Structures are given as structure tokens and as C-alpha cells.
N, C-alpha and C positions, 0 to 999 in steps of 0.2 A: 660618804656624801650618796644622798639619794639618786636613784636614775634620771628623775625628771630634773634635778638640778643639772647634772652633767649634759644632758641634751639640749637645757636651756643656755649653757654656757657655750655651746657650739652652733647655737641659732637653729636647732632642730625640733620641731615639733612632734608630737605623738597624737594618734587618733586611733579611734576603734570604731569599727563600724558592725552592727549587728542587723543582720539581713531579718531575721525574724520579725523584729519589731521596725525595722526601717529607720532606726536612730542612730546617729554618728556623734560619739563623744568626742571632743577636743580638748587638749589640755592647753595652757594659755599662750605657750609659743605659736602652737598650731592655730589656734584662734587669731593671734597676731598677722601670721603669714597669709590668712584669709581674709584680712581686712576687718576683722571684726576686734572688739575690745580685748585686751591682753588679758584674759581671765578664761578659767574651765567654763564651757559650755557644752549644750548639747542640741544638735540640730535635727529636723528631720531630714529625709532624702531629697524632698523638694527645695529646702533651703538651702542645703549644701550644693545642690546642681545649680542655683542661682549665682554661686560665687565663682562658678567655673565658665570658660568659653563654652559654648556648645558644642563645637566640633570636638573638642578635647574631652567633653563629658562622655561623647558617644563612644570615643576610643578607649577611655579608661574602663567603661562597662565592658566592652569586648576583652580587654586584656585581664580583667578581674575574673572573668567568666572562666577564661581560658586557664588561669592560676588555679581556680578553684577545680577544674577538670583534671589537671594535671598534677595538683599539689606542688606547684612551684611558685617561685617568687615573682609578684607582678610589680612591674617599674615602668613609669610613665612621666612624661612632662607636662604640665600643666597651667594654663595662663589664669591668674586670678583676675576678676573683673571686680570693678566697684560698682556702685547703684547707677551711674551715669554710662555704664557700658565700656568703660576704658580699662585697659590692661594695666593693673598696679604692679605686677611683677610675675615672673614664671618659676613655679615650684618643680622639686623633683619628688614624686611619690613611691616609696617602696613599701609592699605590703606582703604578707604571708597569711594564707588563710588557716584558721584554727581548727576549723570543722569543716568536712565536705557535706555534701548533699544539698537540699534546696534552702535549709537554714543554717546557714554558714556565718562565721565571724571572721572579720579580717582586722589585723592589727598592723599599723604600720606608721612610717614617719614622712614628714613633710620638710623640705630644706630649700631654701632660696637658691636659683641658679642665676649666676650673672651672664646676661646674653651679650656677645660681643657685638660691638657695633662695625658697620661698615668702614674699612680704611684702617682699622686696629689690628693687633697682632693675631687676635682670635677671629678675625673675620676671615670667611671663605673666599676663593678666587672667584673674581667677576663681581664681589660685594655683594653675596648672597647670604642672607643670613640662617641659621638653622632652621629657623621657622619656615622660612621659605621652601628649604630643602625639605622639610617634613610635610610640606603641604603637597609639593608636586609628587612626592612617593606615595602619600595618601590617595591623591587623585589616579595616580598610575596603578596603584592595587586595587582601586574600586572598579576602575575600568577592566582590569584583567580579571576580576571574580565575575563581574557581570556577563564578560565574553566566556568565561569556562562554564559558569551557570548556563548559558543559553544553548552553548555546545553540548553539554552534558544532558541537558534535558531534551534535546532533538534526537539523541541516539536512541536506536530503537532495539539494538541487541547486544549482548555481551562484547562481541568484536569491535561494533562501533564504538561502546564505551571505552574500551581499553585503547582503541586507536585515539579518541578524543585525548583520553588521559597522558598518552605518549606525545601529544602534539603541545601540550601546555608549556607556555614559556613565562615563567613568573617574574614580576619586575624586581629586577636588581641582583637576583640570585637564582639564576635559571639552573636546573638541576642536568647533568648529562647522562644520567641513568635513572630509570623508574622500574617499579616492579609492584604487581599487586598479588598478594597471597589470599587464598581462600580457604576456608576450613572444610574438611569432609563432612558428609552427612552425619556421620558416627560423632563428631565433634573431637576427636582425638589425633587427627591428622591435618598436617598443614602442606600447601602447595602453591606454587607460582602458576597463576591462571593468565598471566600476560606480562609482558616486560617491554623494556625499550632501552637502547642505547648498549646492548651486549651483544655479543656474537653468539651465532647459532651453538648450542651445545652448552652455554654457560650456566643455564638453568638447571640441568641436570642434577646437581647435589641438592638442590631446593626443591625437586618435585614431589617428594613424598616423605615430610619430616614429623616425627612426633611432635606434640603440643609442647612435652616437656623439653626439647632440645634448648641447649644454651645457645640460643640465637635471638636477636633482637626481634623479629617479627613475631616469634613464638612467645617472647615475654609480653609484647604488647597484646596478643591474643588471650594470655592467661590473666593480666592483669587490668585490661582495658585503657591501659595510659600510655600516651606516647613516650618514646625513647629517642633522645637527641643525643647525638655523638659529634661534637665539634672537631674531634681530632682523631688521627689513628692511635694516639696514645691512649685517648679515653676508651676507644672501640678495644684494643688489646686489653685494657685493664679490667673492663666490666665483662667481656665474652671472650675469655682466653680461648676457649675451645673452638669456635667459629670464626676467629680473627685470620687464620691461615687462608680459609676460603675468599675473606673480604679483601685480603692484604693483595691478591692478584689483580684485582681491579683498580688499584692505584688511585682511589679516591681519598680526599682530605676531610669530608664531613658527610655524615649521614643522618636522615630523619626517618624514624619508623612510626606512623601514624596510626591509629586504629580507625577501623571502618565500621562505625556504629549507626545502626538504624533501630529507634524505638526502643534505645537502652540495650540493644544485644549487640555484641560484638561478632561480625560477620567475615572480619578478615584484618588484613595490616596492607597500608600502603608504604612503600619505600622510595625515598627520593635521595640520590646520591650525588654529590657535588665533587668537582674536580678542584675547587678551590677551598680554602677554609671559610667556615660560617659560624658565626657567633651564636645564631638561634636567638635573636633578640625577641622580646615580646610580641612586636609586629611581624616579625618574621615567622614565628610559631603560629600566630593568629590567623595569617593567609595559609598556611600548610593545613591547620585543623578545619577552617572552614571548606578548603578543597578536597579534604578527605571525607568531610560530611556530605558534600554535594556527590562525590564519586561513590561513596557508599550507597546514598539514595538512587543513584542513577544505575548501579549495578544490581540493586534489590528489583528496580522496574524491569530492566532489562531481562533478569533472570526469570520473572515473573511471565513476561512476553515470550522469551524463549520457551518455557515449559508449555503455555497455552499453544503456542504455534505448533510445537512439535505433537501435543496432544490432538489438536484438530486437524492438523495436516495428515497424521495418522489414520483418524475417524473418517475424514473425506476420502482418503485413498482406499480404506477397506470399504467405503460404500459405492465406489467407482468402478466400473468393471474394467477389464483389461481387453482393449480390442488390438486385434493386429491383423495382418495382411494374410489370413488363411481363410479368406472366402475366394472360391475358383472366379476367376475373371474379374475380381474387385479389390480394391484397398481401401481401408479406412485407418483415418487420424483423428484423435480426438485430444481436447485440453480442458483443464478447468482450472480457473485462476480466481481464489477466494479474495476478495477485496471489500466487499461490502459491509457496511456498518461497523467498522473496526474489528470483525471478526474475521476468524480463518476458516470459518464453516457457514455456510449459508443455505439456501433453499434451492439454488440451481443444480441440475442434475443432468447426466445423458446415460443412455444404457444401450447395449447390444444384446440382442437376444435371438439364439437359434431357434426356429419354429420348427414344428413337426412335418410340413410340407417340403422342407428342404430350404426354403427362403430364411432370410434374416431381417429381423425389425429393429429399427433404431429409433429411440426415442429422446427428445430432449424437452426439459421443462423448466419451470420457474415457480417455486411456491412463494405466495405473497409474503414479505417481511425478510429481514436479515438477523434474527434471533435464532435461539436455541430451539425455539418451538417451530420456526420455520424448517430448521434441520432435522427436526424429529420427524414431522410431517413428510418432508421429503423421503426419509428413509422408509417409512410405511407406504407411501404411494408409490414408489419405486418397485417394492416388493409385489404390490398389489399388481401393477401392470405387468410385471414380468410373469405372476402365477396366471392372469387372464390370457396372455399372447401364449404362453407354452401350452394352454388348453386348445388351441387351434382357432381362436375367435378372429372374425375379421376387424380390420383397423377400426371400424365405426362401433363394433360391438365392444372392442376394448375399451375405448375411451368412454362409451355410456356406463359400462360397469365401474370404471375407475371414478366418474364422476358421483355416482352413487355411494361408492366407498368413502371418498373424501368428504362429501356431504354428511354421512353418517358418523365418522370419527370426530369431525370438529362441533357437530352437535351433541355427540355423548360427553365430550369432556368439559361442556358449560363454558368454554371461554369464548373470546370473539371468533366468529366464524373466518375461516381462511379460504381463498380460492388458488388454483395453480393454473398457468397457461401450460400447455403441453402441444408437441407435433410429433405424431406417430408415422412411422414410414415402414412400409413392408417391400422390400427389395427383392427382386428375382434375379439373381445372379446370371441366370443362362439369359434371359431375354433382355434384360436391363430396364423393364418396367418396373415403376415406382407407384406405389399406392398410397396415397397420403390420407389421414385424418386429423383435423386441426382443430384445437381448443383455444381459441383466443390468442394462438402464438403468433409469432413472425412467421412470413411465408418464406420458403426456401429460396435459394439463389443458385443456379447453374452457371458455370464457367464452360464455354464450347470448347472444342479442340483448338480453335484458331485464337483463343484469349479472349471471345467476347463474353461478357457477362450479363446474365439476364434475370430479372426477377421471373419467378414462376408462380403467379397467383393461384391458390388452392382454396377450396371450399372450406368452410368452416363453421364452429358454433360456439357457444358460450365458454368461457374457461371452466376446468373441473370445479365441481363442489358449489357452484352457485345453484343450480336446481338439480334434483336428485335423478331425473330421468329426462336425458337431453339428447337430441338426435344429431349426429355426426356426419355430414355428408362426405364422399370420399372424391378423391380427384387422382386421376392418372396420367403420368408422363412418362416419357421414354427417354432414359440416359443412353445417350449412344456411346460406343466406345471413343475413349479419348476425353470424355466429360467429366467434370467433377461438380457434385453437389454440396452446397455449404447450408448446414443449418445450425442457428445459434440462439443464445438468449439476448435480451436486450441489452446486457453489459457492454457487447462487444460493439454495439452501436452508439450508445449514449454515453458512455464512460469520456469525459473530458469536455463536457458542456455542450455535446452535440444532440441535434434532434434528428428524427428518422432520415431526413432527407440528407443532411450533410454527413451524417454517420454512415450512411449506405455509401455516400460518394467515397468516404475513406475507405471503406472495405472494398467496394468495387476497383479502385485504383491499385491495391496491394494485389487482388487476384489477376488483374489484368498483366500487370507486370512479372507476376511469377512465371517462370519456363520450367518445363520437365515435368515428370509424372511424380516427383517426391510430394506426397501429401504432409509428411512431418515437416518438412521445411516450410511449406505454406502455413500450416498452422502456426509455426514459431514467428513466421513474419508478420500474420494476423495479430498475436497477441502483442509482439514488439511495437506494433503500430499503434496500439491503446495505451501500452504501460512502459515502452522504453523510452529510451532518452528523448528522441525525436517526437514524442507524441505531445511534449511540451510546446512544440512549436506548429501543432495541428489542432489547437484548440477550436471547438465549435462555438456558434452565436451568442450561446447561452452565457451568462456571467460566471456561473459556477462551474468548478471542474468536478461534476459529479461521478461519483463511482459506484460501481454495481458488480457482483459476481458474474463472471463469464465463463460460458460453457460452449464449447465449439465441436462439432462433429463434421467431418469431411468424408464423403464417400465418392471415390473415383473408380470408373470404369476403363479397364486395361486398353489402352489403343489397339487398334486392330494390326494384324500381321502385315509386315512391309509388302507381301506379295498382294495383299487385298486391296480391294478400290478403297480410294481416299474416303475419309469419313465427311458427311456434309454437316454443314452449319444448319440446324433444323430445329424447329419447335412442334411441338403436339399438343393440341389443346381440344377440350370438348366445352361446346355450349349447350346447355340443357334448356328445354323448352320453357321452364320456370326460372330462367334466369337471363333474360334478355339484356339486363343491366350489363353483362358480360362481354358484350359486342365492343364496347369502348375498349374494354381491357384487352380483347384479342387486336384491335387496332394499335394500341400502345405496345404489345407484345411483337407485332410486324416492324413496326417503326425501329424497335430496339434491335431487332434481328438485322435491319438494313442501315445499322447506324453509320457505316464507313461506305455506303453506296455514293457513287459519285454524282448521280443525277437526282436532284431532289424532285423534280417533276416527276420521274419514274416511280419515285418513292410514295409521294402522293397518289398517283394512279394506282399503284398496288394496294395501298390502304383503303381508297375509294370501292375498288373492285372487291376486296376481301369483304367489306361491310356489305356490299350488295348481297354476295353468295349467302352469307350467313343469314341475312334477313329473310331471303328466299326460304330457305330452309324452315327457318322459325314461323313464317306465316303459311306457307303453303303444305307443311308436312306437319305430322304428329310427333316426329322423332327428334334426337338431339343431333347437332351439328360436329362432326370431327373435322378439326382444322390441323392440316400438316403444311408447314412452310419451310422451304429449304434452299440453301444456294449451294450451287456446284460450280467447279471450275472444270470445264471439258480440256481435254489435251489440246496445247495450243490455241486456246480462244479465250474469250473474255467470261468474267464471271455471268452466270445466268441463275433468275430466281424462278421457283416454280411453287404457286399456291394452289392447294386442292381443299375443298371442302367436301366431305362425305355425308351422306344421310342414308335411312332405311327406306325411302319410298323408291317404288320403282317408275314412278312418274317422271317422263323427261320434260326439261323446259323447252319452250318456243320462243323463238325470236318473234316479237311484236313490232307494229309501227304505231307507238302511242301517239295521240294528239297533244296539242301544245299544253291543254289543261289536265291531263292524263297524270294520276298520281302515281302509276306503277308501269312496268312493262319497258323499262328502260335499261336493265341490269346487262341482258346480252347485248344491247346495242352499244353500251359502254366498254365492254369486254372487248367487241369487235373492233372498237376504234382504238383502245390504248394498250391491248396486248400484243405482243408479237405473235403468241398462239395461244388457242383455247380450245376447250372441248368438253363434252360430256361423256363419259366411260360408265356402261352399266357395269355392276358387279354382280356377284352372285345373289345377293340381297341389297337392293338400293342402288345407289350410283353415285358417280364423283364427279364434280363440275371443277376444271383446274384451269389456270392461265400460266404463261410463262413470258418473261421478259429478260431481254439481254442488256447487260450494262453498256451505257454508253462510252464510246471512246474518251 
């Protein structure tokens, strides 16, 4: 009797699917089961798809692809539909691939399945049919795969990927042990790179295995095909050598699935179960899909880990090592690469010992967040270090640096780039800081009592825009116990902040800091921007913009306990050519007096300061040097003293201006508003001053 006759007698149809041509050949019984005339027929793939429920067709496609990849049997239940979309019957399909690769052939059988009705012997508890159970399992599986794919896609390092893999809970058959095996660079060794559900030390026998080892993961790596072991008996039969190692884990089933990316096997994934698992096509499909996502996530994480290690090492090599080896001063610095998705950018800082015994601090930001910005940053940093080491003044250093950057950006023919920069020459003995600024942020100074003040400095264009640019300098005095902060705009603007709200966030951190430890303050500043709490302090802008961050803190050690207490003080210069800086001086004095108890006294002090500076700019040819300080006499209330010095020997005289006079009221105001005032001649020039005691 022919095979076809035997199959027809037991109502089993035979079919053959040629993937290359896209045609499916059915015998008479298979045609009848699909609702066609009971005769031999050939259908296209589209015509065959129309005979099945759409959900079942998607399911059978995944099962067939899995069977072709693993060279195993494909089995599924399919609902046959008529032309009106009604279910005719349910059939079971069993098929076996006859050839692998893209052009495969499948030979299989179709057999009708009798679906039990609710209330019959075959019905499930609660009246649920197998079709309903299958649908629920499918929905659960799809939700699980979506969650797993999302979690693995968000993992940014190998450790995060392994942590996600360890937390996967599969629908209906959750493993109680997981392990990921990786291949060595030479390709001949296998090792556990991560595991879950095992005790510490359990992984030692699997840390360095030859690929030829009689072990399931090794076979998976050699062949590229999964190994499913549904029982301890099957494990012992197929892998007798490694069974004694696996026996101690007391598991009932194991799945070893290849981790394949772009056709290359990069390792294996093991899932162990404490209960027997049959590894149905649906279960194998889930395991294979998770393994595919896990392999892609590990590859992405591996690339990111390598890039991070390379770029972090490069950036570390380009950054100087700053330490507390400056007499009377301490330094702390941080660099946080965050911009543009790269771990290296255009921000930098430097600390340069100078021939005169002073030290230069440099901070800057090259335009852009790409490799070219990093390259220009390295060249510019070397140039600045060379110019500073030659002994040039701060303004000359920046002028030469601007000419250098303009020249190299023009020479390479690419789009011109500029860089902002702040150069500080610090005298450790006197505490004098001399600034030259090229389009960069101004420094901030934290006084000994915790008050934080902006210190406006003169500046010029960013480096590289104009070859020969002048950079005026500004001097300020850093008193004992005070700390200066210079930074790039990433510290201010990261998190959607503008300059106003960003500086408010930084000022709050600096004011709350206590003690002389600058390393701790640097960490606090970085945490305020990138730590967990930064997500609760976003700025007014819609996006959480991120940028590279560079920070340099310079602190002057507090005076000895036996010395007089340091004053809260500001020192600034108003040049003849800069009358607009009078408004800045008024703002500086208000900031100095931010916690003064009497607002009227603050207004009076600001008014008198404005009058004194204006007198110098109008009646002399020199600049005005402003010194404002607050002192606390023993047993008394706080007292402010403000003095303005100039180089003229002409002393002011008190006048009696008329009602319409436009000048001459300065000394009259001081006589009315100040507790004490005076004019003191100096060796060259004079100093006009006033004092006000704080109201009770």
C-alpha cells in the first residue's frame, strides 16, 4: 500500500513547502482539510495564508523559522478559515526542514484536531477552551518580550545587560538559574561572564573552558545551534563528562541557546529550571527571541564599554593632575564628559607652574562635542601651556593662543571653530589673582563666612575668531579662607537651566558647604548636576540639555587661629574707559551686604559708593580702586567700611550746592548718611572712605 493511501486512511494530509519558489504542494487529504476540493493542488504562499487565522499564521512562521535554525521538528495548531471568515476546523501541523539556509524545504503533515466543548470531559476547569488558554499565553508572552526588549535596549553597559538578564521572568516557565558564557578573543576558550541564581564560587569550574569541552554551552558555541535538555536523564546521556558538575545544582531541565549577532556566535545563554520543561515550540521560540535580544544588547554594551574605556583613558591622559602642593593654597578639579553621547569633548582645565613661582589655572571649552573638538582642545592646551611657561603675562598668553587656534582651523580647511577660555595667574604668597578672559564665564568667590559672590572680570572675544585680539586683565584678592570657582557652562546649563537659575543652583551648593575640603565641594557640585537629586531641580527650559563639565576650585588656606579674623571683603578696579562698570560695583556691594539687617543702610552705602566712584572718574585721570569690607569688632555689632582710592593728590572739598546744581552733593550725602567718613592722603594719591555700623 502506498504511503499516501495509508495517510488518507487515517485522515492525515501531506504537504511540501518550497521556500525558494514560494509554492506549497498539497495532497488530496491536505486540500480537503484546508477547505479545498479533495484533490492534489499547488498554492502560492499568499493563497495558503488566506486559509488560516491571521494570528495562527504569524505563530507558524515563527515556529518554522525556529525549526529551520535548530533543525528540529515544527509543531503547531492552526485554525482553518472559510471564505466568509468562519472557522472550519482546527488542524495540527507537524513538519521537518529538509534543507537549511535561506532556500529551505519543509515536509509535513496535517491532521484534524477535535476541540473539546465547555462542560465536556475534555473541557478545562472553569469552561476555558484550549484556544482561550493559548491566546492568553500568547498575550503574556508578547508583553514579556516587549518588556524584555525595552529593558535590554536601555542597558548601557555589560553589567547592566547581565543585571537585566538575571531579572527576566518568563511567562509560565521562569528559570531559577541563568548564566551567560562569552568567547575569548582567540576564539578557543569559553568563560562565564555573568550568572544569577548561583552561590558565590559556583562559577569557578566554568571560568576558563576550552571550546572542545564536553559541555552543552561549548557545543552550542561550536555548532551555533541550541541544546535543550528536558530531563536529568537526557543531560547525563548526552554530556556524561560534565553531568557531575551540573548534578549538584539539582535542576530538572536546561536550555543552552546561542548568542548570535550578524551571523556570528559570540557566546551562549543558559537557562536552568527547577521543574521539568518540555521545551515546546512556543517555549523554544521565547528562549530564542530573548537570546537574540540579549546578544544584541551585549554587543552594544561591549562596544560602549570599549569606547568608554578608550575615551576615558584619552581624556585622563589629556588632563593634568592637580594636587594640594601649592604653598598656602589648595586645588580641586573635576571633568565630567557628557555632551553629544561621547566620553570625550572640548572642555578642559590645566594647572601650569610658572617661572616666577606663581601658578596659572586655565579652563576652557572648544566649540562642539565631537572628535575634532577634542583634537583642537588637545592642541590648544599644549599651546597655552607653552606660552605660559615662557613667562608671558595673562593677556599675552591669550592673544597668542587666539592666533594659534585661528591658524590651525584655517589650515585644515574645515569649518572654523572658536574656544572660550579663562586664564588665571595666582600668587600663592599674596593671594592676588590676575584674570584674562576670552568669552568665558566669570569666576565666583565663596567668602570665609559662606557668602558667594560673582566677580566680574574684563574680557575679550573667544579664541580663534580674530587672530590678534586684546585681552584686558583684572586683579582680585583672594583672602585667607576664601575659595574661587571657575567652570564651563555645562555646570550651569545642564538640566534645562539658563544662566540665572543655573548659577542659583551652584550658589546654593557652595553656600551650604562647610569646611576647607575642596574635593568634597567638587563632588557636591557634580552631584547637584548629575546625581539623583538633579532630576528634581530641573530648570525652566523644556529639555534636560547636557554638556561636558569642567570645574576648578582654588582655595586659600584659612589664617592661623592666633591671627585676626578674616574680613568679608571685595576688591575691584573701575577704569576710566569703563564707566559702565559702576553699576557692577553697586551690584557687588549689594551682594556683599546680602544679609545686612537694615535695607535703608544698604541703599545708603550703595548711593555713597556710586558718588565716590563717579568723583574719581570725573575729576581725575586715573582709575578707581574699590575696597569694601565687613568686620565684627569684639563684643560689638558688624560694621562696614567702603573706600575708593585714586592716584590724584587733589583733595575733595565740601560745597554748598544750590537747588539746581548738578554736582557737589557727594560729601554732603556722606556727612548725612555715614556714621563716619574721611579722606586719607596716601604716598601717591588719596583714599576716600565711609563706615556704617549695623542697626540693632
